[in-house]
C-alpha positions as CSV (number, residue, x, y, z in Angstrom):
1,M,21.9,227.4,68.0
2,N,22.1,223.6,68.4
3,Q,22.1,222.0,65.0
4,A,20.3,218.9,66.4
5,V,17.1,220.8,67.0
6,F,17.4,223.1,64.0
7,D,14.4,222.8,61.7
8,R,15.0,224.1,58.2
9,R,11.3,223.9,57.3
10,R,10.3,226.6,59.8
11,V,11.2,230.2,60.5
12,N,13.3,229.9,63.5
13,G,13.3,232.8,66.0
14,P,16.3,234.4,67.5
15,E,18.2,232.6,70.3
16,E,17.2,235.3,72.8
17,S,13.6,236.6,72.9
18,F,11.5,238.7,75.2
19,P,7.8,238.6,75.8
20,P,5.8,241.5,74.4
21,V,4.6,244.3,76.6
22,F,1.1,245.4,76.0
23,D,-0.4,248.8,76.9
24,E,-3.2,248.8,79.4
25,I,-6.7,248.9,77.8
26,T,-8.2,252.3,78.3
27,N,-11.2,251.9,76.1
28,D,-14.4,253.0,77.9
29,L,-16.4,250.2,76.2
30,T,-14.7,247.6,78.4
31,S,-16.4,249.2,81.5
32,W,-19.9,249.1,80.0
33,S,-22.4,246.9,81.7
34,I,-26.1,246.2,81.4
35,G,-28.2,249.2,82.5
36,M,-25.7,251.8,81.6
37,P,-26.2,254.2,78.6
38,R,-24.2,253.5,75.5
39,K,-20.7,255.0,75.5
40,A,-18.6,256.4,72.6
41,R,-21.6,256.6,70.2
42,S,-25.4,257.1,70.3
43,P,-27.8,254.2,69.8
44,S,-28.5,255.3,66.2
45,D,-24.8,255.5,65.2
46,I,-22.7,252.7,63.6
47,R,-19.0,252.2,63.9
48,P,-16.7,254.0,61.4
49,I,-16.2,251.9,58.2
50,F,-12.9,251.6,56.3
51,L,-13.3,249.8,53.0
52,Q,-10.5,249.0,50.5
53,P,-11.3,247.0,47.3
54,G,-8.6,245.3,45.3
55,L,-6.4,244.4,48.2
56,I,-5.4,240.8,47.1
57,N,-3.7,240.9,43.7
58,Q,-3.9,237.1,43.1
59,A,-7.7,237.0,43.3
60,S,-10.2,238.0,40.6
61,G,-11.6,240.6,43.0
62,S,-11.1,241.3,46.7
63,A,-12.1,243.7,49.5
64,Y,-11.0,244.5,53.0
65,V,-13.5,246.0,55.5
66,E,-12.8,247.3,59.0
67,T,-15.3,248.5,61.5
68,D,-13.6,249.2,64.8
69,R,-12.7,245.7,66.2
70,T,-14.2,243.8,63.3
71,K,-11.8,243.2,60.4
72,I,-12.6,241.0,57.4
73,A,-10.9,240.2,54.1
74,C,-12.8,238.8,51.2
75,A,-11.4,237.2,48.0
76,I,-13.3,236.2,44.8
77,Y,-12.1,233.5,42.4
78,G,-14.0,233.0,39.2
79,P,-16.2,232.6,37.4
80,R,-14.6,229.4,36.4
81,Q,-15.9,226.2,34.9
82,S,-17.5,223.7,37.2
83,K,-15.6,220.4,36.9
84,G,-17.3,217.1,37.4
85,A,-20.8,218.6,37.6
86,A,-23.8,218.2,35.4
87,F,-24.8,221.1,33.1
88,H,-26.8,223.8,34.8
89,E,-28.2,226.9,33.2
90,K,-27.3,229.2,36.1
91,G,-23.9,229.6,37.7
92,R,-23.2,228.6,41.3
93,L,-22.1,230.8,44.1
94,N,-20.0,229.3,46.9
95,V,-19.3,231.2,50.2
96,E,-16.7,229.9,52.7
97,V,-16.0,231.7,56.0
98,K,-13.0,231.0,58.1
99,F,-11.9,232.5,61.4
100,T,-8.2,233.1,62.1
101,P,-7.0,231.5,65.3
102,Y,-6.3,234.9,66.8
103,S,-9.7,236.5,65.8
104,C,-11.4,235.9,69.1
105,Q,-10.4,236.4,72.7
106,N,-10.0,232.6,73.1
107,R,-7.9,230.9,70.5
108,R,-10.1,229.1,67.9
109,A,-9.4,225.7,66.4
110,P,-8.5,225.7,62.7
111,M,-11.4,223.3,61.9
112,R,-14.7,224.7,60.7
113,D,-17.7,224.7,63.1
114,A,-21.4,225.6,63.1
115,E,-20.7,229.4,63.5
116,D,-18.6,229.5,60.3
117,R,-21.4,227.8,58.3
118,S,-24.1,230.0,59.8
119,I,-22.3,233.1,58.8
120,A,-21.5,231.7,55.3
121,M,-25.2,230.9,54.8
122,A,-26.3,234.4,55.9
123,V,-23.8,236.1,53.6
124,H,-24.8,233.8,50.7
125,Q,-28.5,234.6,51.2
126,A,-27.7,238.3,51.4
127,I,-25.8,238.6,48.1
128,I,-27.2,235.7,45.9
129,S,-30.1,237.8,44.6
130,S,-27.8,240.5,43.4
131,V,-25.6,238.3,41.2
132,R,-26.7,237.6,37.6
133,L,-26.0,233.9,37.7
134,E,-27.7,233.3,34.4
135,T,-24.9,235.1,32.5
136,F,-22.3,232.3,33.2
137,P,-23.9,228.8,32.9
138,K,-22.0,225.8,34.2
139,S,-19.6,228.1,36.1
140,T,-18.8,228.7,39.7
141,I,-17.8,231.7,41.7
142,D,-16.0,231.0,44.9
143,I,-16.1,233.6,47.7
144,F,-13.6,233.2,50.6
145,I,-14.1,235.4,53.6
146,T,-11.4,235.5,56.3
147,I,-12.4,237.0,59.6
148,I,-9.2,238.5,61.0
149,E,-10.8,240.0,64.1
150,T,-14.4,239.7,65.4
151,D,-16.6,241.7,67.8
152,G,-19.9,239.9,67.4
153,I,-21.4,237.5,64.9
154,E,-23.9,240.1,63.8
155,G,-21.1,242.5,62.8
156,C,-19.4,239.7,60.9
157,V,-22.5,238.9,58.9
158,A,-23.1,242.6,58.1
159,A,-19.4,243.4,57.3
160,G,-19.0,240.2,55.4
161,S,-21.9,240.9,53.1
162,V,-20.6,244.4,52.3
163,A,-17.1,243.0,51.7
164,A,-18.4,240.2,49.4
165,S,-20.6,242.5,47.3
166,T,-17.7,245.0,47.0
167,A,-15.3,242.1,46.0
168,L,-17.8,240.9,43.3
169,A,-17.9,244.4,41.8
170,D,-14.1,244.6,41.9
171,A,-13.9,241.2,40.1
172,G,-16.1,242.5,37.3
173,V,-19.0,240.0,38.0
174,E,-22.3,241.2,36.6
175,I,-24.5,242.3,39.6
176,I,-27.8,244.0,39.7
177,G,-26.7,246.3,42.5
178,L,-24.4,246.7,45.5
179,V,-25.5,245.0,48.6
180,T,-25.1,246.8,52.0
181,S,-26.0,245.4,55.4
182,C,-26.5,246.7,58.9
183,S,-27.2,245.1,62.3
184,A,-29.4,246.2,65.1
185,G,-30.3,245.0,68.6
186,I,-32.9,245.7,71.2
187,V,-31.0,246.8,74.4
188,Q,-32.9,248.3,77.3
189,S,-36.1,248.6,75.1
190,E,-34.1,250.8,72.6
191,V,-32.8,250.1,69.1
192,W,-29.0,250.0,69.1
193,L,-27.5,249.9,65.7
194,D,-24.3,247.9,65.0
195,P,-24.1,246.3,68.4
196,S,-20.8,244.9,69.7
197,H,-20.4,241.4,71.0
198,K,-21.1,242.5,74.6
199,E,-24.1,244.6,73.6
200,A,-25.6,241.8,71.5
201,R,-25.3,239.3,74.4
202,S,-27.2,241.7,76.7
203,S,-29.9,242.4,74.1
204,T,-33.3,240.6,73.9
205,G,-32.9,240.1,70.2
206,T,-30.7,241.1,67.2
207,L,-31.4,241.6,63.5
208,V,-29.2,241.9,60.4
209,F,-30.8,243.7,57.5
210,S,-29.4,243.4,53.9
211,C,-30.6,245.3,50.9
212,M,-29.7,246.9,47.6
213,P,-30.3,250.7,48.3
214,A,-30.1,251.7,44.6
215,L,-33.1,249.4,43.8
216,T,-34.8,249.7,47.2
217,T,-34.9,245.9,47.4
218,V,-34.5,243.8,50.5
219,T,-32.2,240.8,50.0
220,N,-32.2,239.2,53.4
221,V,-33.3,239.6,57.1
222,W,-31.5,237.5,59.7
223,Q,-33.1,237.7,63.1
224,T,-32.3,236.0,66.4
225,G,-33.7,236.2,69.9
226,R,-37.1,237.5,71.0
227,M,-38.5,240.7,69.4
228,S,-42.0,242.0,69.1
229,S,-43.4,243.1,65.7
230,A,-43.0,246.8,66.6
231,E,-39.4,246.3,67.6
232,V,-38.7,244.4,64.3
233,L,-40.2,247.2,62.3
234,A,-38.2,249.8,64.2
235,C,-35.0,247.9,63.6
236,L,-35.7,247.6,59.9
237,D,-36.4,251.3,59.5
238,A,-33.2,252.2,61.4
239,C,-31.1,249.7,59.4
240,Q,-32.4,250.8,56.1
241,S,-31.5,254.4,56.8
242,R,-27.9,253.4,57.6
243,C,-27.7,251.0,54.6
244,N,-28.2,254.1,52.4
245,D,-25.2,255.7,54.1
246,I,-23.1,252.6,53.7
247,H,-24.0,252.4,50.0
248,G,-22.3,255.8,49.6
249,V,-19.2,254.6,51.3
250,V,-19.0,251.5,49.0
251,A,-19.6,253.5,45.9
252,Q,-17.0,256.1,46.8
253,S,-14.4,253.4,47.5
254,M,-15.0,251.8,44.1
255,L,-14.6,255.2,42.4
256,A,-11.5,256.0,44.3
257,K,-9.9,252.6,43.2
258,E,-10.6,253.4,39.5
259,I,-9.0,256.8,39.8
């Protein structure tokens, strides 16, 4: 290798390299279009969930969640003293969301945009009521959510809320209960749970429902698009039923980590 162009600050690749060869996409979901019935799962089914708490050793608590093509890692740092801030009786909860450049089909810029802030605000509203902020005054808990791969903003909000609540429990932060979340959309006048990006774009409206199933308490409802009152109630009922199932997955993952 020519020493004139050798950069010691970077990981230099080999002198000879070959482009990767990808297999052809054979997923039936790519052939779905508006007007066709849902493939691979029924309208009342959600994508399989893989949840692993304690993935990041350097953090106070962490969690990794994967639902098909949505992959999210969450890290918790704190509680730690708030520096340079006035005394406040309740602690503060900061949520920051960041997309990896390769998370979407089109490469994303490393700078934060409105989509990052909207997801962070929705996750913050979903989990803020479950955290006992009065137990650590003048302290701050920082939640960093990294979206490794995304298949719709609704799925990111739902999976991010589950990952953040699991990471808080893994960090030992006092919470009232575990928060679970599920999304739904109105497609072809039907309630489709956990819609993908393509399904959400073809829907008339979407909804993300967050709750604490152990306490039967709703923490946040995030709705976009146009939906009637009857459709909203149908989505809420369907999401609440699936949130109870997701709660069992989260509790089982926490028990498996302790064992």
